[in-house]
C-alpha positions in Angstrom: -14.3 42.7 126.4 -13.2 41.1 123.4 -11.7 38.0 122.8 -8.0 37.7 123.8 -5.9 36.7 121.7 -4.3 33.5 120.9 -1.0 33.0 122.7 -0.3 29.9 120.4 2.2 29.3 117.6 0.9 30.4 114.2 -0.7 27.5 112.6 0.8 25.7 109.6 0.1 27.2 106.4 -3.4 25.6 104.3 -2.0 23.3 102.0 -1.7 23.6 98.3 -4.0 20.9 97.6 -7.0 22.5 100.4 -6.3 26.1 98.3 -7.1 24.1 95.0 -10.0 22.5 96.4 -11.8 25.7 97.9 -11.1 27.4 94.3 -12.8 24.6 93.2 -15.8 25.0 95.7 -15.8 29.0 94.9 -15.8 28.4 91.4 -18.9 25.7 90.9 -21.2 28.6 92.6 -22.5 31.3 90.4 -23.9 33.3 93.1 -20.4 33.6 94.9 -18.8 34.3 91.7 -21.2 37.1 90.7 -20.8 38.3 94.6 -17.0 38.6 94.5 -16.9 40.8 91.3 -19.5 43.0 92.2 -17.8 43.7 95.5 -14.3 43.4 94.0 -14.9 45.9 91.5 -16.3 48.0 93.8 -12.9 48.3 95.9 -14.2 46.3 98.8 -13.1 42.9 100.1 -15.7 40.1 100.7 -15.0 36.5 102.0 -17.0 33.2 102.5 -16.6 32.6 106.4 -17.8 30.9 109.6 -19.9 27.6 109.0 -20.0 28.0 105.1 -16.4 27.2 105.2 -16.2 24.6 107.5 -19.2 22.6 105.8 -18.0 23.4 102.4 -14.5 21.7 103.7 -15.8 18.7 105.3 -18.1 18.1 102.2 -14.7 18.7 100.0 -13.3 15.8 102.3 -16.5 13.8 101.7 -15.7 14.2 98.0 -18.9 16.3 97.3 -18.1 20.0 95.8 -20.5 21.7 97.0 -21.3 25.0 99.1 -23.9 25.3 101.5 -27.4 26.6 100.8 -27.2 29.2 103.6 -24.2 31.3 103.1 -22.5 34.0 105.6 -20.2 36.3 104.2 -17.9 39.1 105.6 -16.7 42.4 104.0 -15.0 45.5 104.9 -18.2 47.2 103.3 -20.3 49.1 105.5 -24.4 47.7 105.9 -25.4 50.7 103.7 -22.6 50.1 100.8 -23.7 46.2 101.1 -27.3 47.1 100.2 -26.1 49.2 97.4 -23.9 46.5 96.0 -27.0 44.3 96.2 -29.3 46.1 94.4 -31.0 45.4 91.6 -28.9 41.8 91.7 -30.9 39.8 95.0 -33.8 39.2 94.8 -34.9 40.8 98.0 -33.0 41.9 101.3 -33.5 42.7 104.7 -31.9 44.4 107.1 -33.4 43.0 110.7 -29.4 42.6 111.4 -28.3 45.8 110.1 -27.8 47.5 113.7 -25.1 44.6 114.2 -23.7 45.3 110.6 -25.7 42.5 109.3 -27.8 42.6 105.9 -29.1 39.5 105.0 -30.2 38.9 100.8 -32.1 36.1 98.4 -30.3 35.5 95.4 -31.9 32.9 93.1 -32.4 30.9 96.1 -29.5 31.2 98.2 -29.6 33.0 101.7 -27.1 35.3 102.1 -25.9 37.2 105.7 -23.0 39.7 104.7 -21.9 41.4 108.0 -19.6 44.4 108.0 -16.0 43.3 109.9 -16.7 43.5 113.5 -14.4 44.6 116.9 -17.4 44.2 119.1 -16.9 44.4 122.9 -19.2 42.8 125.5 -20.2 43.8 128.7 -20.5 40.6 130.1 -23.7 41.5 131.6 -25.8 40.3 128.7 -24.3 38.8 125.4 -25.4 41.9 123.5 -22.1 42.9 122.2 -21.2 47.0 122.2 -21.0 47.1 117.9 -18.1 48.6 116.6 -17.0 48.1 112.8 -13.6 46.4 112.5 -10.7 47.1 110.0 -8.9 43.7 109.7 -10.2 40.3 108.3 -8.0 38.2 111.4 -9.5 40.9 113.8 -12.8 40.0 112.7 -12.1 35.8 113.1 -10.7 36.3 116.4 -14.1 37.6 117.7 -15.8 34.1 116.6 -16.7 31.2 118.7 -14.7 28.3 117.5 -11.5 27.7 115.1 -13.3 25.8 112.9 -15.7 28.9 112.7 -12.8 31.3 112.4 -11.7 30.3 108.7 -12.4 32.7 105.7 -12.0 32.2 101.9 -11.7 35.6 99.8 -13.9 35.7 97.0 -11.4 38.0 95.0 -9.5 36.6 92.4 -6.7 34.8 94.1 -9.6 33.0 96.4 -7.3 33.1 99.5 -8.0 30.6 102.4 -7.2 32.7 105.7 -7.1 30.7 108.8 -5.3 32.4 111.3 -6.1 29.8 114.5 -5.5 26.7 112.9 -9.2 25.8 112.5 -8.4 23.4 109.4 -5.9 21.6 111.5 -8.6 21.4 114.4 -11.1 20.5 112.3 -9.5 17.7 110.7 -8.6 16.1 114.0 -12.0 16.6 115.1 -10.6 19.1 118.0 -12.6 22.0 119.1 -11.0 24.8 120.6 -11.7 28.4 120.7 -9.2 31.6 118.9 -8.2 32.8 122.2 -8.7 32.3 125.9 -11.9 29.6 126.1 -12.9 31.9 129.5 -13.3 34.9 127.4 -14.8 33.8 125.0 -17.3 32.2 127.1 -17.4 35.2 129.4 -18.4 37.0 126.5 -21.3 35.0 125.1 -22.1 32.1 127.5 -24.4 30.3 125.0 -21.3 29.3 123.0 -21.0 26.6 125.9 -23.9 25.2 124.6 -23.0 26.0 121.0 -19.8 23.6 121.9 -22.0 20.7 123.1 -24.2 20.9 119.8 -20.9 21.0 117.7 -19.7 17.6 119.4 -23.3 16.2 118.2 -23.1 17.9 114.7 -19.6 17.8 113.7 -18.3 15.0 116.0 -15.9 17.2 117.6 -14.2 16.5 120.6 -13.8 19.7 123.4 -10.1 20.3 124.3 -9.2 20.5 128.2 -9.4 24.6 128.2 -13.0 24.7 126.6 -14.3 21.9 128.9 -12.4 23.7 132.1 -14.1 26.9 130.9 -17.7 25.1 130.5 -17.3 23.8 133.9 -16.3 27.0 135.9 -18.9 29.2 133.7 -21.8 27.0 133.5 -23.4 29.2 135.8 -23.2 32.1 133.2 -25.7 30.3 131.0 -28.5 31.8 133.4 -27.4 35.4 131.6 -28.9 34.0 128.6 -32.6 34.1 127.5 -35.0 30.9 127.6 -35.7 31.5 124.1 -32.0 31.2 122.9 -31.2 28.4 125.2 -34.1 26.2 124.3 -33.1 26.8 120.5 -29.9 25.3 121.1 -30.7 22.5 123.3 -33.3 21.9 120.5 -30.7 21.8 117.8 -28.6 19.2 119.7 -31.2 16.9 120.5 -31.7 16.5 116.7 -28.3 15.9 115.8 -28.1 12.1 114.1 -26.6 10.8 117.5 -26.8 13.3 120.3 -25.6 11.1 123.6 -22.2 12.2 123.9 -23.0 16.0 123.4 -25.4 15.1 126.4 -23.2 13.5 128.5 -20.8 16.6 128.0 -24.1 18.4 128.6 -24.3 17.1 132.2 -20.6 16.7 133.0 -20.0 20.4 132.7 -22.5 21.5 134.7 -24.7 22.9 132.0 -27.7 20.6 132.5 -27.9 21.8 135.9 -29.0 25.0 134.7 -31.0 24.3 131.8 -32.5 20.9 132.6 -31.6 20.1 136.2 -33.9 17.3 136.3 -31.4 15.2 133.6 -28.5 15.3 135.9 -30.8 14.7 138.9 -31.4 11.0 137.4 -28.0 10.2 138.2 -28.3 9.5 141.8 -31.4 7.2 140.9 -30.8 3.3 140.2 -33.7 1.6 138.2 -35.8 -1.2 139.7 -34.7 -3.7 137.7 -30.8 -2.8 138.6 -30.0 -3.2 135.3 -28.4 -0.3 134.4 -25.6 2.0 136.5 -28.4 4.3 136.8 -31.6 6.1 135.3 -29.4 8.7 133.4 -27.9 6.3 131.7 -30.9 3.8 130.8 -32.4 7.3 129.7 -29.7 8.1 127.4 -29.9 4.2 126.2 -33.8 4.6 125.6 -33.3 8.1 123.7 -30.7 5.9 121.7 -33.0 3.3 121.4 -36.2 5.6 120.3 -33.4 7.3 117.5 -33.0 4.3 115.8 -36.6 3.5 115.7 -37.3 6.8 114.4 -34.9 6.1 111.9 -36.4 2.9 110.7 -39.7 4.1 110.5 -38.9 7.3 108.4 -36.7 5.3 106.1 -39.6 2.5 105.6 -42.0 5.3 104.9 -44.5 4.6 107.7 -47.4 7.4 107.4 -46.6 9.9 109.4 -43.2 9.2 110.5 -40.5 12.0 110.5 -36.8 11.9 111.4 -35.7 13.6 113.2 -38.6 13.9 115.8 -38.4 16.6 118.7 -41.2 15.4 120.4 -40.0 11.6 120.8 -36.5 12.2 121.5 -37.7 14.7 124.4 -40.1 11.8 125.6 -37.6 9.5 125.4 -35.0 11.4 127.2 -37.4 12.5 130.1 -39.6 9.9 130.7 -38.3 8.8 133.4 -38.2 12.4 135.1 -40.5 11.8 137.7 -38.5 8.7 139.8 -36.3 11.1 141.9 -39.3 12.7 143.8 -40.9 9.2 143.8 -38.2 6.7 145.0 -38.7 4.4 148.0 -37.0 1.7 149.7 -38.5 -1.5 149.4 -37.8 -4.9 151.6 -35.1 -7.0 150.5 -33.0 -3.8 149.0 -35.6 -3.2 146.5 -36.3 0.2 145.1 -39.9 1.3 143.6 -41.1 4.7 142.0 -44.7 4.3 142.4 -46.7 6.8 140.2 -43.1 8.0 138.7 -44.9 8.7 135.1 -47.9 11.2 136.7 -44.8 13.1 138.5 -42.8 12.8 135.5 -45.9 14.6 133.3 -45.9 17.3 135.7 -42.5 18.0 135.4 -42.2 18.0 132.0 -44.7 20.3 131.4 -43.4 22.9 134.0 -40.0 22.7 132.5 -40.6 22.7 128.9 -43.1 25.2 129.7 -39.9 27.6 131.3 -38.0 26.5 128.6 -40.2 28.1 126.0 -41.4 25.3 124.0 -44.4 25.6 121.8 -47.5 24.4 124.0 -48.3 21.0 121.3 -44.7 20.1 121.9 -44.9 20.4 126.0 -49.0 18.7 125.7 -47.3 16.0 123.6 -43.9 15.0 125.6 -46.4 15.3 129.1 -48.6 12.7 127.8 -46.0 10.5 126.1 -44.4 10.6 129.8 -47.7 9.8 131.7 -48.5 7.0 129.2 -45.3 5.4 129.2 -46.1 2.5 131.9 -49.3 1.9 130.6 -48.1 -1.1 128.5 -46.6 -2.7 131.4 -50.3 -3.4 133.1 -50.8 -5.3 129.6 -49.1 -8.3 131.4 -48.6 -11.6 129.6 -51.2 -10.3 127.2 -54.6 -10.7 128.9 -56.0 -7.0 128.2 -59.4 -6.8 127.3 -61.1 -5.3 124.2 -61.9 -2.4 126.5 -58.2 -1.9 127.8 -57.0 -2.0 124.3 -59.6 0.7 123.3 -58.3 2.9 126.3 -55.0 2.7 125.5 -55.5 3.8 121.6 -58.1 6.6 122.7 -55.8 8.1 125.1 -52.6 7.8 122.8 -55.0 9.2 120.2 -52.4 10.6 117.5 -49.2 9.9 119.5 -49.9 6.1 119.1 -47.0 5.8 116.6 -44.6 7.4 119.0 -45.8 5.8 122.3 -44.9 2.6 120.4 -41.6 3.9 119.8 -41.5 5.0 123.2 -42.3 2.0 124.9 -40.4 -0.7 123.1 -37.0 1.8 123.2 -38.0 1.9 127.2 -36.9 -1.8 127.1 -33.1 -1.6 127.7 -32.7 -5.0 129.8 -29.7 -7.4 128.9 -31.4 -10.1 129.9 -32.3 -11.6 126.0 -34.6 -13.8 127.6 -36.8 -11.1 129.2 -36.3 -8.4 126.1 -37.4 -10.8 123.9 -40.5 -11.7 125.8 -40.8 -7.7 126.3 -40.8 -7.1 122.2 -43.1 -10.4 122.0 -45.7 -9.1 124.0 -46.5 -5.6 122.9 -45.8 -7.3 119.6 -49.3 -9.0 120.6 -50.8 -5.8 122.0 -49.8 -4.2 118.2 -51.7 -7.1 116.8 -54.8 -6.4 119.0 -55.2 -2.8 118.3 -55.1 -3.9 114.5 -57.5 -6.5 114.7 -60.4 -4.0 116.7 -59.1 -1.3 114.2 -60.6 -3.5 111.5 -63.7 -3.9 113.4 -63.9 -0.5 114.5 -62.8 3.2 113.9 -60.5 3.2 117.3 -59.0 6.3 116.5 -62.2 8.2 116.5 -64.3 6.6 119.2 -67.3 8.2 120.0 -70.3 7.8 122.2 -73.1 6.0 119.9 -75.6 9.4 120.5 -74.5 12.6 119.9 -75.3 15.6 121.8 -78.4 16.1 119.7 -79.6 12.6 120.7 -79.0 13.1 124.4 -80.7 16.1 124.8 -83.8 14.5 122.7 -83.8 11.7 125.2 -83.3 13.2 128.3 -85.4 16.8 127.6 -82.8 18.8 128.2 -81.3 21.6 126.8 -77.4 22.4 126.4 -75.9 22.7 129.8 -73.0 20.7 131.8 -75.8 17.8 132.0 -75.3 16.5 128.3 -71.6 17.2 128.7 -71.9 14.4 131.5 -74.2 12.5 129.7 -71.7 12.6 126.7 -68.4 11.2 128.9 -70.8 8.3 130.3 -71.5 7.5 126.9 -67.9 7.7 125.7 -66.9 5.3 128.7 -69.2 3.0 128.0 -68.1 2.8 124.4 -64.8 2.2 125.1 -65.8 -0.2 127.9 -68.0 -2.5 125.4 -67.6 -1.6 121.8 -70.3 0.2 119.4 -73.9 -0.4 120.7 -76.9 -0.4 118.5 -78.7 2.8 119.3 -81.7 1.4 121.2 -79.3 -0.2 123.6 -77.3 2.8 124.0 -80.5 4.9 124.6 -81.8 2.2 127.4 -78.5 2.3 129.2 -78.6 6.3 128.9 -81.9 6.5 130.7 -80.5 4.0 133.6 -77.4 6.3 134.0 -79.6 9.1 134.1 -82.2 7.9 136.4 -79.8 7.9 139.2 -77.6 10.5 137.7 -80.3 13.3 137.4 
């Protein structure tokens, strides 16, 4: 079924000032100017459309006259005609989407996606449309996800702005609506509900009541979408500048129950410090604080720092998901979550694998979840050199992220306690720095290698060598660097009781 036509009053005409701004934006792009000429001379319409128009208008509103590098266009030309018009001009073309009427092209480093007008129908069992060519620009815009993406700019001589569903007004009002019925739109393609969540974070839009109601009523339909597509959309949301409000919508509408049920499950779990309404709120605050630390590190040019950082953000959001399964009521009204980091690491691994995250991302987030409580064994600074070495070795290349996660996990409103926790972690980082000057903590290895172990013990390659190597590695972590003679004595003593 196609999207129902809107039963709303006609939108206000696009103001002349906006028309003028759009003409300027198109005219500063030689690629769009030439593309318009080629199609118009051949007797076809061609329009800049969708997110390209939206982002160009947002840029203009910010005083920047530019068109995005990735351009979405629509035309009444058919795919084979599009390819012919691009021949000899585009650096390259690709037709992976040609079954859906889309031709891709690279022109002077600009990525173009040009799609024939469509009038698709959906079977409501999958998100794959029954592709049908359309003959009207307005009908093509009616099938798009949201009004802010249902605007078009003609690349013909008149540069007309077409906005049949009031997308410009919605963009200016920071309002998120669908061109037609939200219920029909989401039933056609449930992934649009996750796109709504993303646009809240990406564009600061506020969904209207109809959109929220439809998302809530149809959240279970998201189960029709493949895990890979869901993961990509969720990750895009998480990587936005300030995703918290979007995540709150994600949970409130029930979408999280389908995609990431461990997150809404945290709403019922009061944290052991009684400083937050629930662990869910605490987790969102940790995410906020981790993002701030991430941005600061990247701005300061810290080695290896990146922003946005998907691994850190996933770890910040999910570090406490083991709490519901480990909640215990203690005497005097206390609540404990013993070993929730162990359970949480397992849950992280299971959920992120199901969402088809890359293995390295899954393992990194699980390891950060497992390690996020290790610092609290540091007490007031009594950690031994051995404990510091193990902290660094277990974190390995995740140590900078672990620093940010642990600091972000302090969300107490008690200023004195917050200052004490920060000072204690400062001292730990100082200890790490001091030990690193004495030895290479990032590459702790046994004082004897495999060949030396085999020679000393008189054994060949096999599991005994691995066991001996691990013993020497633990010894190295416990006592620091040893002279070869001392390491050999310790190895022989160990071997005499572990043949």
